N, CA, C and O atoms as a DFTB+ gen file, in Angstrom:
524 C
 N C O
     1  1       0.700      -1.002      -0.191
     2  2       0.016       0.113       0.029
     3  2       0.902       1.222      -0.174
     4  3       0.666       2.040      -1.063
     5  1       2.054       1.335       0.689
     6  2       2.901       2.416       0.702
     7  2       3.337       2.629      -0.477
     8  3       3.122       3.724      -0.997
     9  1       4.074       1.587      -1.188
    10  2       4.523       1.629      -2.706
    11  2       3.370       2.260      -3.462
    12  3       3.486       3.327      -4.065
    13  1       2.567       1.750      -3.419
    14  2       1.391       2.688      -4.303
    15  2       0.861       3.825      -3.990
    16  3       0.124       4.453      -4.750
    17  1       1.135       4.128      -3.038
    18  2       0.733       5.535      -2.768
    19  2       1.937       6.572      -3.069
    20  3       1.818       7.762      -3.360
    21  1       3.112       5.830      -2.927
    22  2       4.287       6.540      -3.407
    23  2       4.369       6.891      -5.072
    24  3       4.592       7.965      -5.631
    25  1       4.060       5.353      -5.704
    26  2       3.924       6.065      -6.887
    27  2       2.907       6.894      -7.749
    28  3       3.081       7.502      -8.806
    29  1       1.426       6.675      -6.715
    30  2       0.782       7.557      -7.149
    31  2       0.939       9.134      -6.832
    32  3       0.078       9.901      -7.264
    33  1       2.068       9.643      -6.056
    34  2       2.144      10.724      -5.546
    35  2       3.509      11.182      -6.445
    36  3       3.580      12.380      -6.719
    37  1       4.503      10.364      -6.877
    38  2       5.317      10.557      -8.112
    39  2       4.350      10.855      -9.397
    40  3       4.341      11.944      -9.971
    41  1       3.735      10.012      -9.679
    42  2       2.970      10.131     -11.084
    43  2       2.253      11.375     -11.307
    44  3       2.262      12.038     -12.344
    45  1       1.474      11.686      -9.954
    46  2       1.097      13.056     -10.011
    47  2       2.122      14.397     -10.307
    48  3       1.981      15.196     -11.232
    49  1       3.077      14.416      -9.376
    50  2       4.359      15.232      -9.523
    51  2       4.554      15.417     -11.138
    52  3       4.459      16.527     -11.661
    53  1       4.832      14.240     -11.867
    54  2       5.395      14.106     -13.461
    55  2       4.129      14.879     -13.753
    56  3       4.520      15.995     -14.094
    57  1       2.811      14.848     -13.792
    58  2       1.655      15.068     -14.517
    59  2       1.557      16.311     -14.871
    60  3       0.924      16.735     -15.838
    61  1       2.543      17.287     -13.651
    62  2       2.500      18.687     -13.517
    63  2       2.611      19.548     -15.052
    64  3       3.281      19.092     -15.978
    65  1       2.135      20.360     -15.117
    66  2       2.315      20.995     -16.549
    67  2       3.647      21.483     -16.599
    68  3       4.026      21.428     -15.429
    69  1       4.681      21.984     -17.383
    70  2       5.842      22.884     -17.712
    71  2       5.598      24.169     -17.296
    72  3       4.457      24.556     -17.548
    73  1       6.359      24.995     -16.704
    74  2       6.202      26.003     -16.742
    75  2       6.173      26.848     -18.037
    76  3       6.809      26.497     -19.031
    77  1       5.491      27.865     -18.007
    78  2       5.601      28.840     -19.186
    79  2       6.624      29.762     -19.586
    80  3       6.511      30.847     -19.016
    81  1       7.471      29.688     -20.290
    82  2       8.900      30.461     -20.466
    83  2       8.314      31.723     -21.126
    84  3       7.503      31.863     -22.041
    85  1       9.014      32.619     -20.337
    86  2       8.877      34.066     -20.848
    87  2       8.732      34.405     -22.332
    88  3       9.290      33.694     -23.168
    89  1       8.056      35.385     -22.662
    90  2       7.922      35.889     -24.247
    91  2       9.400      36.170     -24.574
    92  3      10.212      36.656     -23.786
    93  1       9.665      35.753     -25.995
    94  2      10.847      36.174     -26.546
    95  2      10.763      37.751     -27.289
    96  3       9.626      38.176     -27.493
    97  1      11.720      38.462     -27.620
    98  2      11.839      39.809     -28.261
    99  2      11.678      39.448     -29.781
   100  3      12.375      38.498     -30.134
   101  1      11.029      39.926     -30.580
   102  2      10.455      39.235     -32.057
   103  2      12.173      39.721     -32.435
   104  3      12.819      40.541     -31.783
   105  1      12.628      39.011     -33.579
   106  2      13.983      39.038     -33.945
   107  2      13.697      39.950     -35.485
   108  3      12.707      39.981     -36.215
   109  1      14.565      40.397     -35.545
   110  2      14.748      41.183     -37.430
   111  2      14.856      39.758     -38.296
   112  3      15.642      38.811     -38.328
   113  1      13.920      40.049     -38.815
   114  2      13.528      38.969     -39.953
   115  2      15.253      39.237     -41.237
   116  3      15.589      40.243     -41.863
   117  1      15.819      38.074     -41.165
   118  2      16.938      37.639     -41.993
   119  2      16.901      38.094     -43.155
   120  3      15.943      37.676     -43.804
   121  1      17.900      39.131     -43.932
   122  2      17.953      39.315     -45.190
   123  2      16.948      40.850     -45.640
   124  3      16.995      41.567     -46.639
   125  1      16.266      40.892     -44.649
   126  2      15.507      42.493     -44.372
   127  2      16.491      43.358     -43.900
   128  3      17.594      42.961     -43.522
   129  1      16.003      44.969     -43.908
   130  2      16.472      45.920     -43.123
   131  2      17.183      47.054     -44.034
   132  3      17.020      47.154     -45.250
   133  1      17.911      47.800     -43.324
   134  2      18.379      48.850     -44.403
   135  2      20.075      48.351     -45.111
   136  3      20.925      47.722     -44.480
   137  1      20.200      48.824     -46.489
   138  2      21.300      48.514     -46.642
   139  2      22.234      49.607     -46.899
   140  3      21.697      50.483     -47.577
   141  1      23.800      49.929     -46.501
   142  2      24.152      51.011     -46.496
   143  2      25.341      50.850     -47.166
   144  3      25.933      49.883     -46.687
   145  1      26.020      51.422     -48.157
   146  2      27.069      51.442     -49.206
   147  2      27.834      52.874     -48.891
   148  3      27.291      53.937     -48.590
   149  1      29.310      52.594     -49.052
   150  2      29.965      53.757     -49.101
   151  2      31.272      53.463     -50.349
   152  3      31.994      52.473     -50.468
   153  1      31.233      54.597     -51.089
   154  2      32.127      54.620     -52.051
   155  2      33.253      55.349     -52.310
   156  3      33.034      56.535     -52.555
   157  1      34.764      54.877     -52.334
   158  2      35.500      56.090     -51.822
   159  2      36.430      55.980     -53.406
   160  3      36.391      55.020     -54.175
   161  1      37.136      57.097     -53.568
   162  2      38.027      57.252     -54.518
   163  2      39.071      58.422     -54.101
   164  3      38.798      59.437     -53.460
   165  1      40.195      58.078     -54.561
   166  2      41.250      58.847     -54.559
   167  2      41.870      59.277     -55.943
   168  3      42.469      58.538     -56.724
   169  1      41.602      60.642     -56.092
   170  2      42.319      61.076     -57.129
   171  2      41.473      60.654     -58.595
   172  3      42.033      60.445     -59.672
   173  1      40.210      60.598     -58.382
   174  2      39.325      59.579     -58.944
   175  2      39.725      58.468     -59.377
   176  3      39.540      58.169     -60.556
   177  1      40.305      57.698     -58.576
   178  2      40.556      56.073     -58.501
   179  2      40.012      55.346     -57.808
   180  3      40.073      55.913     -56.717
   181  1      39.429      54.318     -57.656
   182  2      38.788      53.444     -56.386
   183  2      39.686      53.440     -55.460
   184  3      40.822      53.220     -55.880
   185  1      39.554      53.648     -54.066
   186  2      40.688      53.630     -52.755
   187  2      40.322      52.303     -52.072
   188  3      39.531      52.143     -51.142
   189  1      41.131      51.290     -52.788
   190  2      41.332      50.186     -51.916
   191  2      42.020      50.449     -50.560
   192  3      42.895      51.275     -50.302
   193  1      41.343      49.443     -49.658
   194  2      42.249      49.370     -48.175
   195  2      42.089      50.333     -47.258
   196  3      42.832      50.273     -46.278
   197  1      41.276      51.245     -47.327
   198  2      40.558      52.262     -45.979
   199  2      40.090      51.860     -45.513
   200  3      39.071      51.426     -46.049
   201  1      40.336      51.512     -43.790
   202  2      39.232      51.126     -42.790
   203  2      38.075      51.794     -42.701
   204  3      38.084      52.880     -42.122
   205  1      36.759      51.237     -43.298
   206  2      35.266      51.732     -42.444
   207  2      34.909      51.018     -41.646
   208  3      35.169      49.817     -41.717
   209  1      34.194      51.557     -40.634
   210  2      33.586      50.951     -39.062
   211  2      32.459      51.459     -39.345
   212  3      32.378      52.528     -39.950
   213  1      31.141      50.590     -38.849
   214  2      29.885      51.194     -38.903
   215  2      29.466      51.481     -37.706
   216  3      29.309      50.455     -37.044
   217  1      29.200      52.512     -37.101
   218  2      28.562      52.829     -35.843
   219  2      27.152      52.946     -35.736
   220  3      26.507      53.172     -36.759
   221  1      26.503      52.808     -34.487
   222  2      25.140      52.994     -34.374
   223  2      24.984      54.439     -33.197
   224  3      25.747      54.800     -32.301
   225  1      24.151      54.803     -33.497
   226  2      23.853      56.177     -32.031
   227  2      22.708      56.175     -31.415
   228  3      21.929      55.944     -32.340
   229  1      22.039      56.285     -30.398
   230  2      20.851      56.104     -29.794
   231  2      20.397      57.456     -30.323
   232  3      21.109      58.151     -31.048
   233  1      18.920      57.862     -29.841
   234  2      18.318      58.971     -29.897
   235  2      18.597      60.259     -29.005
   236  3      17.972      61.273     -29.316
   237  1      19.452      60.318     -27.952
   238  2      20.308      61.119     -27.271
   239  2      21.705      61.446     -28.144
   240  3      22.268      62.519     -27.925
   241  1      22.300      60.452     -29.203
   242  2      23.634      60.704     -29.923
   243  2      24.585      59.958     -29.332
   244  3      25.627      59.932     -29.986
   245  1      24.602      59.340     -28.327
   246  2      25.190      58.362     -27.783
   247  2      25.657      57.134     -28.449
   248  3      24.715      56.664     -29.088
   249  1      26.662      56.462     -28.556
   250  2      27.180      55.360     -28.803
   251  2      26.444      54.199     -28.497
   252  3      25.907      54.300     -27.395
   253  1      26.198      53.000     -29.146
   254  2      25.277      52.240     -28.593
   255  2      25.610      51.126     -29.403
   256  3      25.951      51.321     -30.569
   257  1      25.543      49.771     -28.844
   258  2      25.992      48.420     -29.618
   259  2      25.652      48.317     -30.705
   260  3      24.450      48.579     -30.697
   261  1      26.199      47.920     -32.424
   262  2      25.723      47.783     -33.314
   263  2      25.669      46.658     -33.363
   264  3      24.746      46.538     -34.170
   265  1      25.954      45.693     -33.115
   266  2      25.737      44.144     -33.422
   267  2      25.318      43.533     -34.630
   268  3      24.475      42.720     -35.012
   269  1      26.454      44.407     -35.197
   270  2      26.814      43.837     -36.726
   271  2      27.804      43.576     -36.756
   272  3      28.622      44.119     -36.014
   273  1      28.162      42.544     -37.712
   274  2      29.169      41.562     -37.933
   275  2      29.610      41.292     -39.686
   276  3      29.130      40.451     -40.445
   277  1      30.416      42.071     -39.904
   278  2      31.592      42.617     -39.192
   279  2      31.264      44.002     -39.017
   280  3      30.589      44.374     -39.977
   281  1      31.487      45.018     -38.094
   282  2      31.131      46.319     -38.375
   283  2      32.608      46.972     -38.752
   284  3      32.679      48.073     -39.298
   285  1      33.657      46.274     -38.446
   286  2      34.685      46.974     -39.551
   287  2      34.869      46.222     -40.664
   288  3      34.566      45.038     -40.810
   289  1      35.419      47.019     -41.508
   290  2      35.635      46.144     -43.386
   291  2      36.693      47.176     -43.918
   292  3      36.994      48.302     -43.524
   293  1      37.114      46.461     -44.867
   294  2      38.164      47.049     -45.686
   295  2      37.242      47.333     -46.771
   296  3      36.212      46.687     -46.962
   297  1      37.753      48.622     -47.702
   298  2      37.294      48.959     -49.066
   299  2      38.128      47.840     -49.841
   300  3      39.281      47.453     -49.653
   301  1      36.990      47.376     -50.946
   302  2      37.585      46.326     -51.617
   303  2      38.310      47.094     -53.076
   304  3      38.619      48.286     -53.082
   305  1      38.518      46.107     -54.356
   306  2      39.451      47.045     -55.202
   307  2      38.454      47.921     -56.123
   308  3      38.810      48.418     -57.191
   309  1      37.314      48.031     -55.640
   310  2      36.731      49.261     -56.466
   311  2      36.525      50.322     -55.579
   312  3      36.120      51.402     -56.009
   313  1      36.815      50.099     -54.096
   314  2      36.701      51.265     -52.788
   315  2      35.378      51.257     -52.352
   316  3      34.801      52.251     -51.911
   317  1      34.808      49.958     -52.490
   318  2      32.954      49.693     -52.057
   319  2      33.189      48.858     -50.525
   320  3      33.866      47.831     -50.487
   321  1      32.528      49.451     -49.263
   322  2      32.120      48.651     -48.497
   323  2      30.739      48.696     -48.548
   324  3      30.133      49.694     -48.938
   325  1      30.104      47.486     -48.110
   326  2      28.506      47.532     -48.005
   327  2      28.126      46.849     -46.960
   328  3      28.773      45.812     -46.816
   329  1      27.208      47.069     -46.070
   330  2      26.955      46.680     -44.918
   331  2      24.859      46.380     -45.212
   332  3      24.037      47.269     -45.433
   333  1      24.643      45.158     -45.116
   334  2      23.009      44.871     -45.388
   335  2      22.382      44.012     -44.405
   336  3      22.975      43.088     -43.847
   337  1      20.866      44.412     -44.150
   338  2      19.901      43.422     -42.938
   339  2      20.210      44.399     -41.706
   340  3      20.002      44.108     -40.528
   341  1      20.738      45.599     -42.173
   342  2      20.662      46.557     -40.669
   343  2      19.171      46.979     -40.068
   344  3      18.219      47.131     -40.833
   345  1      19.066      47.133     -38.809
   346  2      17.801      47.844     -38.331
   347  2      17.848      48.962     -38.659
   348  3      18.763      49.467     -39.308
   349  1      16.461      49.738     -38.091
   350  2      16.128      51.148     -38.606
   351  2      16.725      51.682     -37.127
   352  3      16.489      51.320     -35.974
   353  1      17.645      52.755     -37.717
   354  2      18.335      53.607     -36.645
   355  2      18.896      54.411     -36.815
   356  3      18.573      55.048     -37.818
   357  1      19.946      54.877     -36.098
   358  2      20.944      56.318     -36.582
   359  2      22.300      55.654     -36.782
   360  3      22.938      55.066     -35.909
   361  1      22.577      55.794     -37.795
   362  2      24.223      54.826     -38.075
   363  2      24.964      56.050     -38.355
   364  3      24.477      57.176     -38.449
   365  1      26.391      55.668     -38.499
   366  2      27.559      56.693     -38.536
   367  2      28.767      55.609     -39.267
   368  3      29.235      54.555     -38.837
   369  1      29.019      56.331     -40.487
   370  2      30.505      55.300     -41.117
   371  2      31.071      56.223     -40.822
   372  3      30.582      57.353     -40.825
   373  1      32.490      55.875     -40.429
   374  2      33.945      55.918     -40.082
   375  2      34.607      55.457     -41.001
   376  3      34.295      54.350     -41.439
   377  1      35.719      56.178     -41.563
   378  2      36.356      56.043     -42.335
   379  2      38.120      56.573     -42.806
   380  3      38.360      57.552     -43.512
   381  1      38.967      55.824     -42.323
   382  2      40.144      56.312     -42.354
   383  2      41.109      55.461     -42.935
   384  3      41.192      54.249     -42.736
   385  1      41.727      56.041     -43.554
   386  2      43.402      55.702     -44.456
   387  2      44.322      55.429     -43.815
   388  3      44.846      56.445     -43.358
   389  1      44.805      54.532     -43.536
   390  2      46.172      54.194     -42.848
   391  2      47.108      54.580     -43.316
   392  3      47.969      54.922     -42.506
   393  1      47.450      54.734     -44.807
   394  2      48.370      55.287     -45.005
   395  2      48.565      56.475     -44.863
   396  3      49.626      56.892     -44.398
   397  1      47.699      57.168     -45.189
   398  2      47.941      58.890     -45.246
   399  2      47.239      59.640     -43.571
   400  3      47.401      60.751     -43.067
   401  1      46.604      58.659     -43.204
   402  2      46.203      59.287     -41.949
   403  2      44.737      59.746     -41.739
   404  3      44.017      59.699     -40.742
   405  1      44.472      60.313     -43.289
   406  2      43.211      60.896     -43.157
   407  2      42.260      59.979     -42.714
   408  3      42.464      58.767     -42.657
   409  1      40.741      60.797     -42.251
   410  2      39.752      60.247     -41.226
   411  2      38.771      60.891     -41.075
   412  3      38.750      61.922     -40.402
   413  1      37.464      60.250     -41.859
   414  2      35.954      61.077     -41.728
   415  2      35.212      60.460     -41.165
   416  3      35.115      59.233     -41.195
   417  1      34.463      61.340     -40.461
   418  2      32.942      60.292     -39.456
   419  2      31.807      61.087     -40.555
   420  3      31.636      62.303     -40.639
   421  1      31.150      60.079     -41.301
   422  2      29.778      60.873     -41.838
   423  2      28.298      59.895     -41.238
   424  3      27.903      58.741     -41.406
   425  1      27.954      60.751     -40.704
   426  2      26.442      60.273     -40.132
   427  2      25.307      60.089     -41.361
   428  3      24.982      61.097     -41.989
   429  1      24.836      59.066     -41.625
   430  2      23.952      58.316     -42.639
   431  2      22.745      59.012     -42.326
   432  3      21.766      58.612     -41.696
   433  1      22.967      60.116     -42.866
   434  2      21.915      61.028     -43.392
   435  2      21.191      61.577     -44.336
   436  3      21.846      61.575     -45.378
   437  1      20.326      61.969     -44.451
   438  2      19.790      62.447     -45.889
   439  2      20.170      63.460     -46.680
   440  3      19.869      63.551     -47.870
   441  1      21.026      64.474     -45.875
   442  2      21.948      65.280     -46.543
   443  2      23.085      65.060     -47.254
   444  3      23.479      65.734     -48.205
   445  1      23.655      64.015     -46.733
   446  2      24.825      63.156     -47.003
   447  2      24.514      61.940     -48.177
   448  3      25.345      61.794     -49.074
   449  1      23.582      61.282     -48.150
   450  2      23.059      60.333     -49.286
   451  2      23.078      60.825     -50.604
   452  3      22.528      61.817     -51.081
   453  1      23.990      59.746     -51.248
   454  2      24.119      59.941     -52.859
   455  2      24.359      61.394     -53.010
   456  3      23.614      62.039     -53.747
   457  1      25.154      61.862     -52.494
   458  2      25.704      63.219     -52.619
   459  2      27.588      62.850     -52.749
   460  3      28.129      61.876     -52.226
   461  1      28.067      63.580     -53.313
   462  2      29.894      63.833     -53.495
   463  2      30.187      64.578     -52.541
   464  3      29.909      65.774     -52.629
   465  1      30.910      63.995     -51.228
   466  2      31.700      64.698     -50.574
   467  2      33.116      64.405     -50.760
   468  3      33.649      63.311     -50.576
   469  1      33.760      65.648     -51.200
   470  2      35.070      65.856     -51.523
   471  2      35.741      66.400     -50.372
   472  3      35.308      67.260     -49.604
   473  1      36.992      65.726     -50.335
   474  2      37.910      66.235     -48.853
   475  2      39.377      65.908     -49.313
   476  3      39.885      64.787     -49.338
   477  1      39.946      67.070     -49.664
   478  2      41.300      66.629     -50.411
   479  2      41.482      66.012     -52.052
   480  3      41.266      66.559     -53.133
   481  1      41.944      64.720     -51.731
   482  2      42.265      63.913     -53.080
   483  2      40.588      63.263     -52.666
   484  3      39.868      63.280     -53.664
   485  1      40.172      62.938     -51.915
   486  2      39.262      61.849     -51.584
   487  2      37.861      62.421     -51.891
   488  3      37.502      63.573     -51.651
   489  1      37.152      61.479     -52.439
   490  2      35.938      61.742     -53.017
   491  2      34.931      60.600     -52.254
   492  3      35.414      59.473     -52.145
   493  1      33.762      60.790     -51.799
   494  2      33.367      59.887     -50.682
   495  2      32.019      59.836     -51.265
   496  3      31.596      60.849     -51.820
   497  1      31.071      58.452     -51.188
   498  2      29.573      58.899     -51.738
   499  2      29.095      57.738     -50.740
   500  3      29.705      56.697     -50.493
   501  1      27.891      58.147     -50.236
   502  2      27.114      57.548     -49.246
   503  2      25.922      56.874     -49.581
   504  3      25.028      57.588     -49.126
   505  1      25.373      55.806     -50.176
   506  2      24.132      55.204     -50.318
   507  2      23.233      54.571     -49.092
   508  3      23.803      54.256     -48.047
   509  1      21.862      54.399     -49.241
   510  2      20.981      53.790     -48.503
   511  2      19.840      53.303     -48.713
   512  3      18.985      54.167     -48.905
   513  1      19.435      52.109     -48.760
   514  2      18.088      51.469     -49.512
   515  2      17.507      51.136     -47.976
   516  3      18.140      50.798     -46.976
   517  1      16.239      51.330     -48.134
   518  2      15.377      50.628     -47.091
   519  2      14.706      49.514     -47.969
   520  3      14.622      49.568     -49.196
   521  1      14.140      48.277     -47.006
   522  2      13.483      47.647     -47.781
   523  2      11.979      47.919     -48.305
   524  3      11.459      47.151     -49.114
C-alpha cells in the first residue's frame, strides 16, 4: 500500500504542466533591413584598403552597440564597402586611410546620401536603401 501511495504521488508530480517560458523579443527578419554602401575614390581612382567602421547612435546621440558583424570592413578593389540587413536606427560611417592618416566620420543622413563629398584628394559617396 505504501508503494502504491509513493507511485501515485510521483505520478502526480510528473503530470504537472511545464512552466510557461517568458515571451521572447521578436527577431529582425534575416535579409531584410537597411543597406548602407560607401564608395571612396582617391584622385578619381577607387580607394582600396581604407578602413570603414559602422557605428550606431541612440536617440540622444550616444554610441550604442551595433550588433553588426563585421562592423569593421576594408574597402575592396572598387573602393566599396557594403553593410546590409541593418535594423532601423541612427548610423555613422567612420572612414580611415591607414597610409595617409585621413579620417572622416559621416552620419548616414539625408543630406549626405547620394551626394559627392570631396575632402582633399578623397571623394566619398554614401548610399542607403530601405526594404
